[in-house]
C-alpha atoms as an extended CHARMM CRD file, in Angstrom:
* protein
*
       175  EXT
         1         1  UNK       CA             35.4330000000       81.4670000000      -33.7170000000  PROA      1               0.0000000000
         2         2  UNK       CA             37.2030000000       78.5940000000      -32.0190000000  PROA      2               0.0000000000
         3         3  UNK       CA             39.1150000000       78.6980000000      -28.7960000000  PROA      3               0.0000000000
         4         4  UNK       CA             42.2050000000       76.5220000000      -28.9270000000  PROA      4               0.0000000000
         5         5  UNK       CA             43.3110000000       74.4340000000      -25.9890000000  PROA      5               0.0000000000
         6         6  UNK       CA             46.8400000000       75.6270000000      -26.7480000000  PROA      6               0.0000000000
         7         7  UNK       CA             48.1460000000       78.8060000000      -25.1940000000  PROA      7               0.0000000000
         8         8  UNK       CA             49.9870000000       81.4890000000      -27.1170000000  PROA      8               0.0000000000
         9         9  UNK       CA             53.1970000000       80.2530000000      -25.5100000000  PROA      9               0.0000000000
        10        10  UNK       CA             52.5000000000       76.7330000000      -26.7850000000  PROA      10              0.0000000000
        11        11  UNK       CA             52.2250000000       77.9840000000      -30.3510000000  PROA      11              0.0000000000
        12        12  UNK       CA             55.7320000000       79.4630000000      -30.2680000000  PROA      12              0.0000000000
        13        13  UNK       CA             57.2090000000       76.0400000000      -29.6510000000  PROA      13              0.0000000000
        14        14  UNK       CA             54.7220000000       74.0740000000      -31.7780000000  PROA      14              0.0000000000
        15        15  UNK       CA             54.4190000000       75.9620000000      -35.0740000000  PROA      15              0.0000000000
        16        16  UNK       CA             56.0340000000       74.1940000000      -38.0310000000  PROA      16              0.0000000000
        17        17  UNK       CA             56.9100000000       76.7470000000      -40.7160000000  PROA      17              0.0000000000
        18        18  UNK       CA             56.2280000000       80.3710000000      -39.9150000000  PROA      18              0.0000000000
        19        19  UNK       CA             54.8760000000       82.7840000000      -37.3570000000  PROA      19              0.0000000000
        20        20  UNK       CA             53.8040000000       86.2340000000      -38.5160000000  PROA      20              0.0000000000
        21        21  UNK       CA             53.0060000000       89.1470000000      -36.1730000000  PROA      21              0.0000000000
        22        22  UNK       CA             51.2040000000       92.3890000000      -36.9470000000  PROA      22              0.0000000000
        23        23  UNK       CA             51.8160000000       95.2080000000      -34.4770000000  PROA      23              0.0000000000
        24        24  UNK       CA             49.6020000000       98.2720000000      -34.6550000000  PROA      24              0.0000000000
        25        25  UNK       CA             50.0960000000      100.0990000000      -31.3560000000  PROA      25              0.0000000000
        26        26  UNK       CA             52.4470000000      102.9630000000      -30.4950000000  PROA      26              0.0000000000
        27        27  UNK       CA             52.9100000000      101.8380000000      -26.8930000000  PROA      27              0.0000000000
        28        28  UNK       CA             53.1700000000       98.3820000000      -25.3220000000  PROA      28              0.0000000000
        29        29  UNK       CA             54.9930000000       99.6540000000      -22.2310000000  PROA      29              0.0000000000
        30        30  UNK       CA             52.4930000000       98.1200000000      -19.8350000000  PROA      30              0.0000000000
        31        31  UNK       CA             52.8860000000       94.6660000000      -21.3700000000  PROA      31              0.0000000000
        32        32  UNK       CA             56.4030000000       93.6620000000      -20.3370000000  PROA      32              0.0000000000
        33        33  UNK       CA             59.9910000000       94.8040000000      -20.4980000000  PROA      33              0.0000000000
        34        34  UNK       CA             59.1940000000       97.6560000000      -18.1330000000  PROA      34              0.0000000000
        35        35  UNK       CA             62.6340000000       97.6420000000      -16.4840000000  PROA      35              0.0000000000
        36        36  UNK       CA             64.3790000000       97.7820000000      -19.8590000000  PROA      36              0.0000000000
        37        37  UNK       CA             62.0520000000      100.5460000000      -21.0680000000  PROA      37              0.0000000000
        38        38  UNK       CA             62.8770000000      102.6440000000      -18.0090000000  PROA      38              0.0000000000
        39        39  UNK       CA             66.6010000000      102.0070000000      -18.5650000000  PROA      39              0.0000000000
        40        40  UNK       CA             66.2100000000      103.1570000000      -22.1720000000  PROA      40              0.0000000000
        41        41  UNK       CA             64.4220000000      106.3320000000      -21.0970000000  PROA      41              0.0000000000
        42        42  UNK       CA             67.1570000000      107.0350000000      -18.5470000000  PROA      42              0.0000000000
        43        43  UNK       CA             69.9020000000      106.6040000000      -21.1680000000  PROA      43              0.0000000000
        44        44  UNK       CA             71.3090000000      103.5270000000      -19.4230000000  PROA      44              0.0000000000
        45        45  UNK       CA             72.7150000000      100.3240000000      -20.9080000000  PROA      45              0.0000000000
        46        46  UNK       CA             70.4270000000       97.4430000000      -21.7750000000  PROA      46              0.0000000000
        47        47  UNK       CA             69.8890000000       95.2340000000      -18.7070000000  PROA      47              0.0000000000
        48        48  UNK       CA             71.4320000000       91.7800000000      -19.1010000000  PROA      48              0.0000000000
        49        49  UNK       CA             68.0720000000       90.1790000000      -18.3880000000  PROA      49              0.0000000000
        50        50  UNK       CA             66.6140000000       92.0350000000      -21.3470000000  PROA      50              0.0000000000
        51        51  UNK       CA             69.4520000000       91.1000000000      -23.6930000000  PROA      51              0.0000000000
        52        52  UNK       CA             69.0370000000       87.4200000000      -22.8170000000  PROA      52              0.0000000000
        53        53  UNK       CA             65.2720000000       87.2900000000      -22.3060000000  PROA      53              0.0000000000
        54        54  UNK       CA             63.3110000000       84.1130000000      -22.8870000000  PROA      54              0.0000000000
        55        55  UNK       CA             61.8380000000       85.5880000000      -26.0680000000  PROA      55              0.0000000000
        56        56  UNK       CA             65.3110000000       85.8410000000      -27.6200000000  PROA      56              0.0000000000
        57        57  UNK       CA             65.8820000000       82.1480000000      -26.8910000000  PROA      57              0.0000000000
        58        58  UNK       CA             62.4700000000       81.2730000000      -28.3670000000  PROA      58              0.0000000000
        59        59  UNK       CA             63.2390000000       83.1550000000      -31.5750000000  PROA      59              0.0000000000
        60        60  UNK       CA             66.7450000000       81.7370000000      -31.8600000000  PROA      60              0.0000000000
        61        61  UNK       CA             65.5060000000       78.1860000000      -31.3310000000  PROA      61              0.0000000000
        62        62  UNK       CA             62.8000000000       78.5430000000      -33.9620000000  PROA      62              0.0000000000
        63        63  UNK       CA             65.0140000000       80.1410000000      -36.5790000000  PROA      63              0.0000000000
        64        64  UNK       CA             67.8290000000       77.6270000000      -35.9850000000  PROA      64              0.0000000000
        65        65  UNK       CA             65.2410000000       74.9260000000      -36.6920000000  PROA      65              0.0000000000
        66        66  UNK       CA             64.5310000000       76.5590000000      -40.0720000000  PROA      66              0.0000000000
        67        67  UNK       CA             61.2800000000       78.2520000000      -39.0700000000  PROA      67              0.0000000000
        68        68  UNK       CA             60.4960000000       81.8100000000      -40.0800000000  PROA      68              0.0000000000
        69        69  UNK       CA             59.4560000000       84.4370000000      -37.5300000000  PROA      69              0.0000000000
        70        70  UNK       CA             58.6120000000       87.8320000000      -38.9650000000  PROA      70              0.0000000000
        71        71  UNK       CA             56.5090000000       90.8790000000      -38.2360000000  PROA      71              0.0000000000
        72        72  UNK       CA             55.2360000000       94.1500000000      -39.5770000000  PROA      72              0.0000000000
        73        73  UNK       CA             54.7620000000       97.1570000000      -37.3420000000  PROA      73              0.0000000000
        74        74  UNK       CA             52.4590000000       99.9420000000      -38.5190000000  PROA      74              0.0000000000
        75        75  UNK       CA             53.9920000000      103.2430000000      -37.3920000000  PROA      75              0.0000000000
        76        76  UNK       CA             53.6070000000      106.9630000000      -37.8660000000  PROA      76              0.0000000000
        77        77  UNK       CA             56.3700000000      109.4700000000      -37.2180000000  PROA      77              0.0000000000
        78        78  UNK       CA             57.3780000000      111.0410000000      -34.9770000000  PROA      78              0.0000000000
        79        79  UNK       CA             57.8810000000      107.8450000000      -33.0330000000  PROA      79              0.0000000000
        80        80  UNK       CA             56.7080000000      107.6020000000      -29.4510000000  PROA      80              0.0000000000
        81        81  UNK       CA             59.3240000000      107.0080000000      -26.7630000000  PROA      81              0.0000000000
        82        82  UNK       CA             58.1130000000      103.4270000000      -26.5740000000  PROA      82              0.0000000000
        83        83  UNK       CA             58.5410000000      102.8350000000      -30.3070000000  PROA      83              0.0000000000
        84        84  UNK       CA             62.0480000000      104.2970000000      -30.2030000000  PROA      84              0.0000000000
        85        85  UNK       CA             62.7730000000      101.7570000000      -27.4410000000  PROA      85              0.0000000000
        86        86  UNK       CA             61.0900000000       98.8130000000      -29.1600000000  PROA      86              0.0000000000
        87        87  UNK       CA             62.6580000000       99.4470000000      -32.5460000000  PROA      87              0.0000000000
        88        88  UNK       CA             66.0400000000      100.5970000000      -31.2670000000  PROA      88              0.0000000000
        89        89  UNK       CA             66.5590000000       97.9420000000      -28.6230000000  PROA      89              0.0000000000
        90        90  UNK       CA             64.0130000000       95.1700000000      -29.1020000000  PROA      90              0.0000000000
        91        91  UNK       CA             64.0540000000       94.7990000000      -32.8560000000  PROA      91              0.0000000000
        92        92  UNK       CA             67.8450000000       95.0250000000      -33.0110000000  PROA      92              0.0000000000
        93        93  UNK       CA             68.1510000000       92.3480000000      -30.3120000000  PROA      93              0.0000000000
        94        94  UNK       CA             65.5560000000       90.0380000000      -31.8490000000  PROA      94              0.0000000000
        95        95  UNK       CA             66.9750000000       90.4220000000      -35.3600000000  PROA      95              0.0000000000
        96        96  UNK       CA             70.2800000000       89.0510000000      -34.0960000000  PROA      96              0.0000000000
        97        97  UNK       CA             68.3260000000       85.9660000000      -32.9950000000  PROA      97              0.0000000000
        98        98  UNK       CA             66.8450000000       85.5940000000      -36.4880000000  PROA      98              0.0000000000
        99        99  UNK       CA             63.4910000000       87.3770000000      -36.3930000000  PROA      99              0.0000000000
       100       100  UNK       CA             62.6690000000       89.4850000000      -39.4760000000  PROA      100             0.0000000000
       101       101  UNK       CA             61.0980000000       92.9380000000      -39.1760000000  PROA      101             0.0000000000
       102       102  UNK       CA             59.2650000000       95.1950000000      -41.5880000000  PROA      102             0.0000000000
       103       103  UNK       CA             57.8180000000       98.6740000000      -41.1670000000  PROA      103             0.0000000000
       104       104  UNK       CA             54.5820000000       99.9480000000      -42.6730000000  PROA      104             0.0000000000
       105       105  UNK       CA             55.0530000000      103.6960000000      -42.2960000000  PROA      105             0.0000000000
       106       106  UNK       CA             51.6920000000      105.4800000000      -42.4130000000  PROA      106             0.0000000000
       107       107  UNK       CA             53.1450000000      108.9370000000      -41.7460000000  PROA      107             0.0000000000
       108       108  UNK       CA             52.4450000000      110.4090000000      -45.1540000000  PROA      108             0.0000000000
       109       109  UNK       CA             49.9180000000      107.9200000000      -46.5040000000  PROA      109             0.0000000000
       110       110  UNK       CA             46.7800000000      106.1930000000      -45.3940000000  PROA      110             0.0000000000
       111       111  UNK       CA             47.1360000000      102.9810000000      -43.4080000000  PROA      111             0.0000000000
       112       112  UNK       CA             45.9130000000      100.2670000000      -45.8270000000  PROA      112             0.0000000000
       113       113  UNK       CA             44.6810000000       98.0820000000      -42.9320000000  PROA      113             0.0000000000
       114       114  UNK       CA             43.3150000000      100.5040000000      -40.3000000000  PROA      114             0.0000000000
       115       115  UNK       CA             40.8490000000       97.9600000000      -38.9260000000  PROA      115             0.0000000000
       116       116  UNK       CA             43.4310000000       95.2110000000      -38.3790000000  PROA      116             0.0000000000
       117       117  UNK       CA             44.1100000000       94.2810000000      -34.7580000000  PROA      117             0.0000000000
       118       118  UNK       CA             47.4080000000       93.0330000000      -33.3850000000  PROA      118             0.0000000000
       119       119  UNK       CA             47.7560000000       89.3150000000      -34.0580000000  PROA      119             0.0000000000
       120       120  UNK       CA             50.0000000000       86.3360000000      -34.6200000000  PROA      120             0.0000000000
       121       121  UNK       CA             49.3560000000       84.0180000000      -37.5780000000  PROA      121             0.0000000000
       122       122  UNK       CA             50.8800000000       80.5640000000      -37.1880000000  PROA      122             0.0000000000
       123       123  UNK       CA             51.5810000000       78.3410000000      -40.2120000000  PROA      123             0.0000000000
       124       124  UNK       CA             49.0030000000       80.2810000000      -42.2160000000  PROA      124             0.0000000000
       125       125  UNK       CA             46.3250000000       78.3500000000      -40.3080000000  PROA      125             0.0000000000
       126       126  UNK       CA             45.7950000000       79.6760000000      -36.7720000000  PROA      126             0.0000000000
       127       127  UNK       CA             45.1920000000       83.2730000000      -35.7350000000  PROA      127             0.0000000000
       128       128  UNK       CA             45.9390000000       84.5300000000      -32.2340000000  PROA      128             0.0000000000
       129       129  UNK       CA             44.2040000000       87.9220000000      -32.0120000000  PROA      129             0.0000000000
       130       130  UNK       CA             45.8710000000       90.0240000000      -29.3330000000  PROA      130             0.0000000000
       131       131  UNK       CA             43.8340000000       92.2530000000      -27.0420000000  PROA      131             0.0000000000
       132       132  UNK       CA             45.1960000000       95.4030000000      -25.3720000000  PROA      132             0.0000000000
       133       133  UNK       CA             43.6640000000       98.2060000000      -23.3550000000  PROA      133             0.0000000000
       134       134  UNK       CA             43.9760000000      101.8650000000      -24.3630000000  PROA      134             0.0000000000
       135       135  UNK       CA             47.2930000000      102.1380000000      -22.5090000000  PROA      135             0.0000000000
       136       136  UNK       CA             48.9550000000       99.1980000000      -24.2730000000  PROA      136             0.0000000000
       137       137  UNK       CA             48.4620000000       96.6420000000      -21.4940000000  PROA      137             0.0000000000
       138       138  UNK       CA             48.1090000000       93.1000000000      -22.8190000000  PROA      138             0.0000000000
       139       139  UNK       CA             44.7150000000       91.6520000000      -21.8750000000  PROA      139             0.0000000000
       140       140  UNK       CA             44.8240000000       88.2460000000      -23.5410000000  PROA      140             0.0000000000
       141       141  UNK       CA             44.5170000000       86.3430000000      -26.7740000000  PROA      141             0.0000000000
       142       142  UNK       CA             41.5670000000       85.0220000000      -28.7230000000  PROA      142             0.0000000000
       143       143  UNK       CA             42.2440000000       82.1410000000      -31.1100000000  PROA      143             0.0000000000
       144       144  UNK       CA             40.3490000000       82.3610000000      -34.3900000000  PROA      144             0.0000000000
       145       145  UNK       CA             39.9960000000       79.7490000000      -37.1000000000  PROA      145             0.0000000000
       146       146  UNK       CA             37.6850000000       78.9250000000      -39.9580000000  PROA      146             0.0000000000
       147       147  UNK       CA             35.9370000000       81.7680000000      -41.7460000000  PROA      147             0.0000000000
       148       148  UNK       CA             38.0700000000       84.4920000000      -40.0930000000  PROA      148             0.0000000000
       149       149  UNK       CA             41.3620000000       83.0060000000      -41.2820000000  PROA      149             0.0000000000
       150       150  UNK       CA             41.1890000000       84.5160000000      -44.7920000000  PROA      150             0.0000000000
       151       151  UNK       CA             40.6590000000       87.9960000000      -43.3180000000  PROA      151             0.0000000000
       152       152  UNK       CA             43.8610000000       87.7630000000      -41.2500000000  PROA      152             0.0000000000
       153       153  UNK       CA             45.8270000000       86.2770000000      -44.1410000000  PROA      153             0.0000000000
       154       154  UNK       CA             44.7260000000       89.3120000000      -46.1760000000  PROA      154             0.0000000000
       155       155  UNK       CA             45.8640000000       91.6450000000      -43.3690000000  PROA      155             0.0000000000
       156       156  UNK       CA             49.2790000000       89.9630000000      -43.4480000000  PROA      156             0.0000000000
       157       157  UNK       CA             49.5420000000       90.0730000000      -47.2200000000  PROA      157             0.0000000000
       158       158  UNK       CA             48.5090000000       93.7340000000      -47.3800000000  PROA      158             0.0000000000
       159       159  UNK       CA             50.8980000000       94.6840000000      -44.5780000000  PROA      159             0.0000000000
       160       160  UNK       CA             53.8020000000       92.9170000000      -46.2830000000  PROA      160             0.0000000000
       161       161  UNK       CA             52.9520000000       94.5070000000      -49.6630000000  PROA      161             0.0000000000
       162       162  UNK       CA             53.1570000000       97.9930000000      -48.1180000000  PROA      162             0.0000000000
       163       163  UNK       CA             56.0500000000       97.4700000000      -45.7100000000  PROA      163             0.0000000000
       164       164  UNK       CA             59.7780000000       97.9060000000      -46.1400000000  PROA      164             0.0000000000
       165       165  UNK       CA             62.5350000000       95.9460000000      -44.4160000000  PROA      165             0.0000000000
       166       166  UNK       CA             63.2430000000       97.3470000000      -40.9700000000  PROA      166             0.0000000000
       167       167  UNK       CA             66.9790000000       97.9200000000      -41.5590000000  PROA      167             0.0000000000
       168       168  UNK       CA             66.2300000000      100.0320000000      -44.6230000000  PROA      168             0.0000000000
       169       169  UNK       CA             63.5740000000      102.0770000000      -42.8000000000  PROA      169             0.0000000000
       170       170  UNK       CA             65.7030000000      102.4500000000      -39.6480000000  PROA      170             0.0000000000
       171       171  UNK       CA             68.6710000000      103.7210000000      -41.6550000000  PROA      171             0.0000000000
       172       172  UNK       CA             66.4680000000      106.5380000000      -42.9390000000  PROA      172             0.0000000000
       173       173  UNK       CA             64.2760000000      107.3460000000      -39.9300000000  PROA      173             0.0000000000
       174       174  UNK       CA             65.7950000000      105.6940000000      -36.8540000000  PROA      174             0.0000000000
       175       175  UNK       CA             66.8330000000      107.6150000000      -33.7960000000  PROA      175             0.0000000000
């Protein structure tokens, strides 16, 4: 294990080719976007600050520069309120900025990567393993390199092999 001197935020502006994210949790509501989540639950419109959040600008800048940003989310139906929010508002918003989304639906089959944590994989070379508490609150990131890299590449490859494009999945199962 190696700890990088770069922060997770640094990697989003410094990666060269691609950034892959694996999401495994049903609820990240304690990790940001709380105001927008509450607006969603109340049936309100998306707050302007959410529509134009810094993340949207980060994604748009990367994809305009020819970089790929993509993710797989492992889900089981029925979706939690948070997942309905994230997929219905967040993924739709981020897709317009150029991020690609895939769903690995484990509702009626076994999750092929049950031990995989949430992580980002940058340029197929640096892993940022995400840590969350039981309630979905983000606790920090651990950067992994070397002998652990192949394990996370395999998680990505397995997730992509079992996932379907978000738009296709959403058309069938979305709220």
